[in-house]
C-alpha positions as CSV (number, residue, x, y, z in Angstrom):
1,M,67.7,-82.9,-53.3
2,S,69.3,-81.8,-56.4
3,L,70.3,-78.1,-57.0
4,L,67.8,-78.1,-60.1
5,K,64.8,-79.2,-58.2
6,V,65.8,-76.2,-55.5
7,L,66.1,-73.7,-58.1
8,A,63.1,-74.7,-60.0
9,R,60.6,-74.8,-56.8
10,P,60.5,-71.1,-56.7
11,L,59.6,-70.6,-60.5
12,L,56.7,-73.0,-60.1
13,I,55.1,-70.9,-57.3
14,I,55.7,-67.8,-59.2
15,Y,53.4,-69.1,-62.2
16,A,51.0,-70.9,-60.2
17,K,47.7,-69.3,-60.9
18,E,44.2,-69.4,-58.8
19,I,41.6,-71.3,-60.6
20,E,38.3,-69.0,-60.6
21,M,35.2,-71.0,-60.5
22,T,32.1,-69.7,-62.6
23,F,29.0,-68.8,-60.9
24,F,27.1,-72.1,-61.3
25,E,30.2,-74.3,-60.6
26,A,30.6,-72.2,-57.4
27,A,26.9,-72.4,-56.2
28,A,27.2,-76.1,-57.0
29,K,30.1,-76.8,-55.0
30,C,28.5,-74.9,-52.2
31,Y,25.3,-76.9,-51.9
32,R,27.2,-80.1,-52.7
33,K,29.3,-79.1,-49.3
34,Y,26.3,-78.0,-47.5
35,F,27.1,-79.0,-44.3
36,S,31.1,-78.9,-44.6
37,F,32.7,-76.4,-42.4
38,K,36.1,-77.9,-42.8
39,G,38.7,-77.3,-45.5
40,R,39.3,-74.3,-47.6
41,A,37.4,-71.9,-50.3
42,P,39.0,-69.6,-52.8
43,R,37.5,-66.1,-53.4
44,S,35.7,-66.9,-56.2
45,E,33.7,-69.5,-54.4
46,Y,32.5,-67.1,-51.7
47,W,31.9,-64.3,-53.7
48,W,29.8,-66.0,-56.5
49,F,27.9,-67.7,-53.5
50,F,27.4,-64.3,-51.8
51,L,25.9,-63.0,-55.1
52,L,23.6,-66.0,-55.3
53,S,22.7,-65.3,-51.9
54,F,21.7,-61.6,-52.6
55,L,20.1,-62.7,-55.7
56,F,17.6,-65.0,-53.8
57,A,16.9,-62.3,-51.2
58,W,16.7,-59.1,-52.7
59,P,13.9,-59.5,-55.2
60,L,11.8,-61.8,-52.8
61,L,12.4,-59.1,-50.0
62,L,10.2,-56.8,-51.7
63,S,7.2,-59.0,-51.2
64,E,7.5,-58.6,-47.5
65,F,6.2,-54.7,-48.0
66,E,2.9,-55.6,-49.5
67,E,-0.4,-57.2,-48.7
68,G,-2.4,-59.8,-50.2
69,L,-2.1,-63.6,-51.4
70,W,0.3,-63.2,-54.0
71,F,2.5,-61.4,-51.6
72,S,2.0,-63.8,-48.9
73,I,3.3,-66.8,-51.3
74,L,6.4,-64.5,-52.4
75,S,6.9,-64.0,-48.8
76,F,6.9,-67.8,-47.9
77,V,9.2,-68.4,-51.0
78,Y,11.5,-66.0,-49.8
79,F,11.6,-67.3,-46.1
80,M,12.5,-70.8,-47.8
81,L,15.1,-69.5,-50.2
82,T,16.5,-67.7,-47.2
83,I,16.8,-70.9,-45.1
84,S,18.3,-72.8,-48.1
85,V,21.2,-70.3,-48.2
86,V,21.8,-69.7,-44.7
87,I,23.7,-73.2,-43.7
88,P,25.7,-73.3,-46.9
89,G,26.7,-69.5,-46.5
90,A,27.9,-69.7,-43.1
91,A,30.0,-73.3,-44.1
92,V,31.5,-71.2,-47.2
93,W,32.4,-68.2,-44.8
94,A,34.1,-70.7,-42.6
95,R,36.0,-72.3,-45.6
96,R,36.9,-68.8,-46.6
97,M,38.3,-67.9,-43.6
98,H,40.1,-71.3,-43.2
99,D,41.7,-70.4,-46.7
100,V,43.4,-67.0,-45.5
101,G,44.4,-68.8,-42.3
102,R,41.7,-67.4,-40.0
103,S,39.1,-69.4,-37.6
104,G,35.6,-70.0,-38.9
105,W,34.5,-68.0,-35.9
106,S,36.4,-64.7,-37.2
107,W,32.7,-63.4,-38.0
108,L,32.6,-62.3,-34.2
109,F,34.9,-59.4,-35.4
110,L,31.7,-57.7,-36.7
111,F,30.6,-56.7,-33.4
112,L,33.9,-54.4,-33.1
113,P,32.2,-51.1,-34.5
114,V,33.9,-49.9,-37.9
115,V,37.2,-51.8,-37.5
116,G,35.7,-55.2,-37.5
117,A,33.9,-54.7,-40.5
118,V,37.1,-53.4,-42.1
119,M,39.2,-56.4,-40.9
120,V,36.6,-59.1,-42.1
121,F,36.1,-57.4,-45.5
122,R,39.9,-57.5,-45.7
123,W,39.8,-61.3,-44.9
124,L,37.3,-61.8,-47.6
125,T,39.0,-60.1,-50.3
126,K,42.6,-61.5,-49.4
127,K,44.1,-64.0,-51.7
128,G,44.2,-67.4,-49.8
129,D,47.4,-69.0,-48.7
130,E,49.7,-70.5,-50.8
131,G,50.2,-74.0,-50.3
132,E,48.8,-75.8,-47.2
133,N,47.9,-74.2,-44.3
134,R,46.6,-75.4,-40.7
135,F,43.1,-76.1,-42.5
136,G,44.9,-78.3,-45.3
137,L,45.6,-77.8,-49.0
138,P,43.7,-75.2,-51.1
139,D,40.5,-76.5,-52.5
140,D,40.4,-74.5,-55.9
141,L,38.8,-77.0,-57.8
142,P,35.1,-76.3,-59.0
143,F,33.9,-79.8,-57.9
144,V,34.2,-82.0,-54.7
145,V,37.0,-84.5,-54.3
146,T,36.2,-87.4,-52.8
147,S,38.7,-89.7,-50.6
148,S,38.8,-92.2,-53.3
149,D,39.8,-89.3,-55.8
150,S,42.4,-87.6,-53.5
151,R,44.7,-90.6,-54.0
152,K,44.8,-90.0,-57.7
153,R,46.1,-86.5,-57.4
């Protein structure tokens, strides 16, 4: 390897930038990777999907506290939307943990009072590992890369 390549490598890492996804890109990617618990998810993908889940749940949760036909319909819609975000939410959680080098089973730390919540929150907000880790390469792209696309990279 030439001296120029050895010296230029750290400069590339310094100027590398994490690609931030928009709300709609993150939501679309999470639903495209509905059952995908492998790979990695950047912070923006996880937190945008967390916001989407919150936006689905919070207003419709209010329908649980009232009576009547209209509120029964809203309660059913709330149930269906909640079901629609549980599996992709768990998948993006596992991929987010993979991005920081942790197992997808790290949610079990939440059973440790206070300390577990602090640890998990730290992992969720931490920048992902640079380059490849044991779970693969970073997946910062706002679209899903198929096997035929990966050869073109």
